[in-house]
LUMZAMI-776783 format. One line per 4 residues: their letters; for each residue x, y, z of N, C-alpha, C. Coordinates in nm, 3 decimals. Atoms other than C-alpha are relative to their C-alpha. Layout:
BEGIN
a) X/Y/Z/X/Y/Z/X/Y/Z ~ ... .
END
This chain:
BEGIN
atsl) 0.007/-0.182/0.004/1.139/-2.234/0.442/-0.092/0.056/0.010 ~ 0.106/-0.081/-0.051/0.973/-1.993/0.574/-0.070/0.064/-0.080 ~ 0.033/-0.057/0.066/0.693/-1.802/0.419/-0.012/0.076/0.065 ~ -0.028/-0.126/-0.054/0.790/-1.460/0.422/-0.172/0.086/-0.039 .
peam) 0.081/-0.103/0.000/0.495/-1.170/0.483/0.030/0.079/-0.183 ~ -0.040/-0.097/0.094/0.529/-0.944/0.112/-0.117/0.116/0.027 ~ 0.010/-0.157/-0.001/0.480/-0.572/0.089/0.067/0.044/-0.146 ~ -0.049/-0.058/0.112/0.527/-0.409/-0.243/-0.068/0.162/-0.042 .
vvtn) 0.091/-0.164/0.039/0.424/-0.018/-0.375/0.045/0.014/-0.121 ~ -0.013/0.025/0.164/0.363/0.048/-0.729/-0.062/0.132/0.014 ~ 0.027/-0.138/0.081/0.331/0.438/-0.867/-0.040/-0.018/-0.103 ~ 0.062/-0.046/0.099/0.160/0.595/-1.121/0.032/0.081/-0.062 .
dltk) -0.060/-0.130/0.051/0.365/0.833/-1.194/0.130/-0.020/-0.125 ~ -0.103/0.019/0.113/0.521/0.704/-1.541/0.010/0.036/-0.037 ~ -0.066/-0.120/0.086/0.586/1.022/-1.715/0.158/-0.059/0.015 ~ -0.102/-0.026/0.018/0.921/0.989/-1.641/0.092/-0.130/0.039 .
vkit) -0.119/0.160/0.010/1.014/0.609/-1.683/-0.038/-0.043/-0.147 ~ -0.025/0.017/0.077/1.104/0.502/-1.956/-0.097/-0.163/-0.017 ~ 0.045/0.170/-0.026/0.870/0.111/-2.000/0.093/-0.065/-0.125 ~ -0.048/0.153/0.039/1.102/-0.129/-2.135/-0.047/-0.078/-0.055 .
dehq) 0.049/0.082/0.076/1.021/-0.474/-2.290/-0.042/-0.050/0.148 ~ -0.045/0.078/-0.127/1.066/-0.612/-1.888/-0.120/0.070/0.086 ~ 0.114/-0.126/-0.055/0.798/-0.321/-1.780/-0.181/0.004/-0.061 ~ 0.119/-0.022/0.066/0.518/-0.429/-2.041/-0.082/-0.113/0.051 .
pkhs) 0.155/0.115/-0.020/0.195/-0.581/-1.925/0.034/-0.122/-0.050 ~ -0.049/0.129/0.022/0.202/-0.939/-1.922/-0.125/-0.040/-0.091 ~ 0.139/0.040/0.027/-0.127/-0.936/-2.058/-0.063/0.115/-0.084 ~ 0.091/-0.091/-0.025/-0.357/-0.663/-2.165/-0.062/0.059/0.047 .
gqlf) 0.077/-0.043/-0.091/-0.539/-0.639/-1.877/0.079/0.063/0.121 ~ -0.091/-0.002/-0.123/-0.228/-0.625/-1.662/-0.028/0.223/0.040 ~ 0.034/-0.149/-0.084/-0.277/-0.258/-1.442/0.083/0.018/0.104 ~ -0.086/-0.053/-0.077/-0.015/-0.298/-1.212/0.105/-0.100/-0.045 .
iggt) -0.137/0.034/0.093/0.325/-0.367/-1.415/0.166/-0.049/0.058 ~ -0.083/0.096/-0.105/0.581/-0.611/-1.267/-0.028/-0.041/0.177 ~ -0.020/0.091/-0.136/0.442/-0.736/-0.946/-0.119/-0.099/-0.026 ~ 0.015/0.111/0.026/0.287/-1.044/-0.873/-0.073/-0.038/0.130 .
llnd) 0.115/0.058/-0.115/0.040/-1.052/-0.592/-0.125/0.036/-0.039 ~ 0.125/0.013/0.070/-0.268/-0.957/-0.758/0.006/-0.023/-0.076 ~ 0.042/0.049/0.115/-0.502/-1.095/-0.986/-0.056/0.079/-0.083 ~ 0.086/-0.043/0.042/-0.696/-0.994/-1.257/-0.088/0.138/0.020 .
ihql) 0.076/-0.071/-0.106/-0.987/-0.906/-1.005/0.011/0.073/0.028 ~ -0.078/-0.096/-0.072/-0.772/-0.755/-0.755/-0.007/0.083/-0.091 ~ -0.009/-0.110/0.054/-0.639/-0.496/-1.025/-0.108/0.028/-0.040 ~ 0.013/-0.114/0.030/-0.918/-0.385/-1.118/-0.122/0.012/0.086 .
elnk) 0.021/-0.073/-0.138/-1.079/-0.320/-0.780/0.037/0.106/0.023 ~ -0.034/-0.132/-0.100/-0.850/-0.102/-0.682/0.050/0.103/-0.096 ~ 0.021/-0.157/0.070/-0.840/0.085/-0.978/-0.101/0.077/-0.015 ~ 0.107/-0.054/-0.032/-1.176/0.108/-0.903/-0.009/0.103/0.100 .
fyak) 0.028/-0.036/-0.089/-1.128/0.214/-0.584/0.089/0.177/0.002 ~ -0.083/-0.133/0.057/-0.846/0.499/-0.751/-0.134/0.036/-0.086 ~ 0.130/-0.081/0.059/-1.183/0.657/-0.950/0.103/0.010/-0.119 ~ -0.083/-0.108/0.113/-0.921/0.718/-1.254/-0.066/-0.115/-0.105 .
khqa) -0.060/0.090/0.095/-1.007/0.492/-1.546/0.110/-0.069/-0.110 ~ -0.096/0.030/0.070/-0.728/0.311/-1.774/0.117/0.062/0.090 ~ -0.068/-0.018/-0.070/-0.496/0.355/-1.512/0.100/-0.070/0.046 ~ -0.140/0.065/-0.011/-0.144/0.228/-1.503/0.087/-0.049/0.142 .
wrli) -0.101/-0.048/-0.104/0.077/0.145/-1.223/0.108/-0.059/-0.026 ~ -0.139/0.043/0.006/0.446/0.076/-1.186/0.098/-0.085/0.098 ~ -0.088/0.030/-0.136/0.647/-0.150/-0.920/0.084/0.103/0.045 ~ -0.133/-0.048/0.003/0.917/0.033/-0.762/0.044/-0.040/0.113 .
ykat) -0.053/0.018/-0.077/0.927/-0.121/-0.468/-0.080/-0.161/0.037 ~ 0.085/0.092/-0.065/0.866/-0.492/-0.346/0.142/-0.078/0.068 ~ -0.111/0.054/-0.126/1.003/-0.635/0.006/0.137/-0.081/-0.049 ~ -0.101/0.129/-0.005/1.089/-0.996/-0.093/0.159/0.038/-0.107 .
rhgf) -0.092/-0.015/0.081/1.301/-0.851/-0.399/0.137/0.099/0.035 ~ -0.053/-0.159/-0.073/1.415/-0.464/-0.239/0.040/-0.019/0.123 ~ 0.010/-0.001/-0.136/1.443/-0.606/0.124/-0.142/0.074/0.093 ~ 0.144/-0.053/-0.087/1.223/-0.565/0.417/0.043/0.107/0.132 .
sasd) -0.040/-0.090/-0.111/1.399/-0.284/0.603/-0.047/0.144/-0.001 ~ 0.074/-0.177/0.067/1.310/0.092/0.654/0.051/0.035/-0.084 ~ -0.113/-0.082/0.071/1.620/0.178/0.470/0.013/-0.063/-0.196 ~ -0.021/0.133/0.149/1.573/-0.088/0.171/-0.166/0.060/-0.029 .
fhsh) 0.114/-0.093/0.008/1.182/0.103/0.158/-0.009/0.115/-0.084 ~ 0.023/-0.138/0.088/1.281/0.477/0.115/0.082/0.024/-0.058 ~ -0.094/-0.048/0.118/1.583/0.430/-0.106/-0.111/-0.050/-0.119 ~ 0.026/0.052/0.115/1.318/0.285/-0.360/-0.131/0.091/-0.018 .
cdgk) 0.179/-0.061/-0.002/0.966/0.514/-0.237/0.084/0.114/0.012 ~ -0.005/-0.135/-0.089/1.097/0.854/-0.073/-0.012/0.087/-0.170 ~ 0.011/-0.168/0.154/1.023/1.141/-0.378/-0.107/-0.080/-0.043 ~ 0.084/0.037/0.129/0.778/0.893/-0.537/-0.156/-0.037/0.064 .
gptm) 0.160/-0.008/-0.030/0.378/0.929/-0.544/-0.019/0.089/-0.140 ~ 0.081/0.108/-0.069/0.102/0.883/-0.625/0.106/-0.161/0.042 ~ 0.002/0.141/-0.079/0.134/0.554/-0.402/-0.045/-0.142/-0.034 ~ 0.042/0.111/-0.061/-0.013/0.203/-0.344/0.030/-0.057/0.063 .
tiiq) -0.047/0.081/-0.035/0.125/0.032/-0.145/-0.117/-0.147/0.048 ~ 0.085/0.126/0.018/-0.017/-0.396/-0.126/0.104/-0.079/0.080 ~ -0.052/0.128/-0.113/0.043/-0.640/0.170/-0.038/-0.088/0.023 ~ 0.048/0.187/-0.002/0.011/-0.984/0.153/0.064/-0.051/0.144 .
skeg) -0.017/0.032/-0.129/-0.022/-1.133/0.530/0.058/-0.084/-0.029 ~ -0.093/0.178/0.016/0.229/-1.458/0.588/-0.073/-0.084/0.001 ~ 0.070/0.072/-0.056/-0.060/-1.618/0.727/-0.154/0.060/-0.022 ~ 0.105/-0.048/0.063/-0.353/-1.673/0.520/-0.036/0.102/-0.124 .
dylf) -0.099/-0.076/0.102/-0.176/-1.442/0.218/-0.127/0.073/-0.015 ~ 0.081/-0.112/0.031/-0.459/-1.174/0.289/0.015/0.107/-0.058 ~ -0.047/-0.070/0.011/-0.445/-0.886/0.084/-0.050/0.122/0.002 ~ 0.080/-0.139/-0.037/-0.493/-0.530/0.196/0.190/0.093/0.002 .
ggyt) -0.116/-0.100/-0.008/-0.275/-0.194/0.198/-0.086/0.148/-0.014 ~ 0.029/-0.164/0.071/-0.336/0.201/0.093/0.073/0.061/-0.074 ~ -0.106/-0.070/0.110/-0.262/0.452/-0.116/-0.001/0.166/0.049 ~ -0.004/-0.167/0.015/-0.161/0.834/-0.107/0.035/0.033/-0.049 .
avpw) -0.029/-0.041/0.112/-0.102/1.087/-0.313/0.142/0.101/0.024 ~ -0.089/-0.080/-0.118/0.159/1.236/-0.049/0.138/-0.068/-0.051 ~ -0.189/0.075/0.086/0.543/1.122/-0.217/0.011/-0.058/0.197 ~ -0.087/0.016/-0.122/0.734/0.925/0.074/0.082/0.100/0.015 .
sska) -0.115/-0.102/-0.074/0.979/1.105/0.286/0.044/-0.126/0.112 ~ -0.055/0.075/-0.160/1.231/0.990/0.560/-0.045/0.120/0.139 ~ 0.015/-0.117/-0.126/1.161/1.285/0.786/-0.101/-0.020/0.025 ~ 0.122/0.014/-0.086/0.944/1.246/1.049/-0.090/0.088/-0.010 .
afke) 0.124/-0.141/-0.025/0.605/1.409/1.015/-0.096/-0.102/-0.026 ~ 0.142/0.036/0.006/0.260/1.333/1.015/-0.028/0.078/-0.156 ~ -0.012/-0.126/0.136/0.134/1.436/0.617/-0.159/0.023/-0.030 ~ 0.162/-0.054/0.064/-0.209/1.571/0.491/0.008/-0.045/-0.129 .
dtta) 0.030/0.045/0.215/-0.397/1.376/0.167/-0.146/-0.039/0.058 ~ 0.171/-0.006/-0.009/-0.781/1.437/0.153/-0.017/-0.116/-0.068 ~ 0.078/0.143/0.042/-0.790/1.115/-0.079/0.095/-0.051/-0.003 ~ -0.028/0.155/-0.072/-0.607/0.867/0.111/-0.101/-0.078/-0.026 .
flft) 0.085/0.080/-0.034/-0.796/0.538/0.181/0.134/-0.075/0.030 ~ -0.078/0.183/0.003/-0.690/0.163/0.292/-0.092/-0.065/-0.046 ~ 0.088/0.129/0.078/-0.839/-0.145/0.127/0.043/-0.110/0.071 ~ -0.057/0.133/-0.044/-0.881/-0.494/0.210/-0.017/-0.068/-0.162 .
ltnp) 0.023/0.074/0.124/-0.903/-0.723/-0.091/-0.016/-0.105/-0.002 ~ 0.010/0.130/-0.034/-0.877/-1.045/0.090/-0.034/0.002/0.109 ~ -0.056/-0.028/-0.149/-0.913/-1.094/0.461/-0.088/-0.155/0.031 ~ 0.056/0.128/-0.057/-1.000/-1.349/0.716/-0.177/0.001/0.050 .
hcqp) 0.098/0.010/-0.015/-1.348/-1.232/0.794/-0.120/-0.018/-0.123 ~ 0.062/0.039/0.118/-1.449/-1.329/0.381/-0.094/0.106/-0.046 ~ 0.085/-0.067/0.068/-1.627/-0.978/0.335/0.123/0.036/-0.135 ~ -0.036/-0.048/0.145/-1.578/-0.847/-0.031/0.126/0.133/0.039 .
atqf) -0.143/-0.131/0.042/-1.315/-0.557/-0.160/-0.086/0.077/0.122 ~ 0.113/-0.134/-0.082/-1.365/-0.288/0.082/0.098/0.133/-0.013 ~ -0.056/-0.127/-0.019/-1.245/0.079/0.070/-0.022/0.051/0.110 ~ 0.001/-0.065/-0.133/-1.200/0.290/0.362/0.059/0.152/-0.066 .
hidd) -0.029/-0.135/0.048/-1.182/0.660/0.293/0.046/0.056/0.121 ~ -0.068/-0.034/-0.144/-0.964/0.902/0.542/-0.151/0.082/0.062 ~ 0.120/-0.071/-0.024/-1.213/1.068/0.775/0.020/0.140/0.002 ~ -0.094/-0.106/0.025/-1.241/1.434/0.714/0.069/0.072/0.063 .
kqth) -0.020/-0.006/-0.083/-1.157/1.491/1.046/0.137/-0.004/0.009 ~ -0.126/0.069/0.000/-0.841/1.340/1.011/0.128/0.008/-0.088 ~ -0.003/-0.037/0.110/-0.750/1.465/0.659/0.188/0.001/0.077 ~ -0.137/-0.106/0.014/-0.366/1.609/0.814/0.090/-0.113/0.112 .
ravt) -0.070/0.115/-0.040/-0.289/1.273/0.975/-0.015/-0.073/-0.119 ~ 0.030/0.091/0.126/-0.339/1.081/0.633/0.108/-0.120/-0.032 ~ -0.150/0.100/0.040/0.041/0.929/0.622/0.076/0.027/0.139 ~ -0.060/-0.056/-0.082/0.281/0.947/0.864/0.153/-0.071/-0.046 .
hhsn) -0.063/0.044/0.089/0.629/0.922/0.750/0.139/0.008/0.080 ~ -0.079/0.011/-0.106/0.948/0.845/0.975/0.083/-0.093/-0.112 ~ -0.086/0.074/0.051/1.286/0.706/0.847/0.037/-0.149/0.035 ~ -0.008/0.137/-0.052/1.294/0.415/1.094/-0.148/-0.086/-0.046 .
agpi) 0.083/0.038/0.040/1.005/0.266/0.924/-0.098/0.009/-0.135 ~ 0.087/0.005/0.174/0.777/0.171/0.588/-0.097/0.047/0.014 ~ 0.110/-0.086/0.017/0.474/0.321/0.494/-0.104/-0.045/0.122 ~ 0.059/0.004/-0.105/0.264/0.409/0.775/-0.146/0.083/-0.024 .
fgtr) 0.125/-0.051/-0.005/-0.116/0.516/0.705/-0.087/0.059/0.077 ~ 0.022/-0.051/-0.108/-0.277/0.716/0.958/0.137/0.004/0.105 ~ -0.130/-0.042/-0.073/-0.058/0.700/1.294/0.058/-0.148/-0.007 ~ -0.030/0.139/0.037/0.071/0.350/1.381/-0.143/-0.103/0.089 .
nsit) 0.143/0.094/0.008/-0.282/0.203/1.445/-0.094/0.004/-0.049 ~ 0.119/0.025/0.085/-0.395/0.207/1.117/0.049/-0.138/-0.066 ~ -0.100/0.096/0.061/-0.128/0.010/0.916/0.107/0.047/0.008 ~ -0.129/-0.016/-0.035/0.220/-0.003/0.987/0.038/-0.100/-0.050 .
tsts) -0.081/0.126/0.059/0.486/-0.226/0.836/0.121/0.080/0.060 ~ -0.155/-0.015/-0.080/0.802/-0.203/1.125/0.074/-0.087/-0.093 ~ -0.163/0.088/0.074/1.129/-0.383/0.980/0.062/0.015/0.122 ~ -0.083/0.008/-0.009/1.379/-0.472/1.117/0.108/-0.021/-0.047 .
sshd) -0.049/-0.016/0.093/1.748/-0.433/0.994/0.060/-0.135/0.000 ~ -0.085/0.087/-0.015/1.891/-0.733/1.093/-0.004/-0.132/-0.124 ~ -0.014/0.065/0.123/1.963/-1.033/0.863/-0.086/-0.091/-0.042 ~ 0.118/0.070/-0.048/1.694/-1.233/0.967/-0.148/0.078/-0.023 .
slik) 0.121/-0.130/-0.092/1.486/-0.921/0.972/-0.193/-0.050/-0.095 ~ 0.153/0.000/0.034/1.016/-1.000/0.873/-0.043/0.119/0.042 ~ 0.103/-0.127/-0.049/0.805/-0.754/0.849/-0.094/0.010/0.064 ~ 0.089/-0.003/-0.157/0.574/-0.699/1.124/-0.111/0.047/-0.039 .
lisn) 0.125/-0.091/0.061/0.236/-0.627/0.989/-0.081/0.032/0.150 ~ 0.115/0.004/-0.070/-0.008/-0.460/1.238/-0.148/0.054/-0.107 ~ 0.133/-0.082/0.096/-0.337/-0.386/1.059/-0.108/0.029/0.097 ~ 0.116/0.064/-0.084/-0.603/-0.254/1.272/-0.057/0.102/-0.092 .
fchs) 0.033/-0.102/0.100/-0.726/-0.049/1.010/-0.180/0.001/0.009 ~ 0.125/0.036/-0.027/-1.067/-0.211/1.062/-0.038/0.087/0.107 ~ 0.045/-0.063/-0.109/-1.126/-0.039/1.380/0.092/0.152/0.000 ~ -0.036/-0.186/-0.007/-0.959/0.324/1.290/-0.036/0.100/0.021 .
lfyk) 0.104/-0.105/-0.027/-1.065/0.598/1.376/0.003/0.133/-0.090 ~ -0.028/-0.115/0.098/-0.863/0.764/1.070/-0.064/-0.038/-0.166 ~ 0.022/0.057/0.103/-1.005/0.557/0.825/-0.145/-0.031/0.032 ~ 0.137/0.097/0.001/-1.399/0.470/0.742/-0.061/-0.034/-0.171 .
tqsg) 0.072/0.014/0.123/-1.614/0.308/0.512/-0.089/0.108/-0.085 ~ 0.123/-0.053/-0.011/-1.876/0.455/0.334/-0.131/0.032/0.053 ~ 0.130/0.001/-0.093/-2.151/0.423/0.554/0.058/0.088/0.172 ~ -0.023/-0.064/-0.054/-1.907/0.614/0.799/0.069/-0.075/0.136 .
lpgn) -0.042/0.078/-0.047/-1.812/0.339/1.003/0.091/-0.104/0.001 ~ -0.124/0.064/-0.037/-1.498/0.195/1.131/-0.044/-0.183/-0.057 ~ -0.013/0.127/0.051/-1.476/-0.133/0.909/-0.139/-0.094/0.032 ~ 0.134/0.038/0.102/-1.843/-0.201/0.841/-0.025/0.014/-0.113 .
k) 0.042/-0.028/0.123/-1.975/-0.203/0.513/-0.170/0.039/-0.003 .
END
């Protein structure tokens, strides 16, 4: 069996959702309800990056469950926000992703978001979990929306999830955010802590 990369999108908009038993946290420490990619430490790290205490997130899209195509992503995520996109690489099981407060849309456009950020939780360089903030001069292109693509942070040069609608479709991950002109660490340097 081929190992597939994984992507999931969660939202913290719980106001319109009735939490059923299946959505209840497995234990009191679960902050990402319905997801399986994140251990407790990763969940706490992401909530720390989000900078709001006691935040709970609910799974709205999981590629291995809902499908890998762009239309699968949009059917579950359009109109939803804020969201945290978490991606697990096919090779190495590295975890990374991005946050945006802007609800996703199929209409092609750059979207402004002064609160957007990228993150890496595990990576091939054995660096600690790191947050990359949107550059003040690039907030007008924090995320890109398009009907033929999944979540795009920055332009196609930061994080892009490209998909194919074929039966054997796999998610193709392009992760150049460590060298992105759009997102930077606290020190202001791309990819450096």
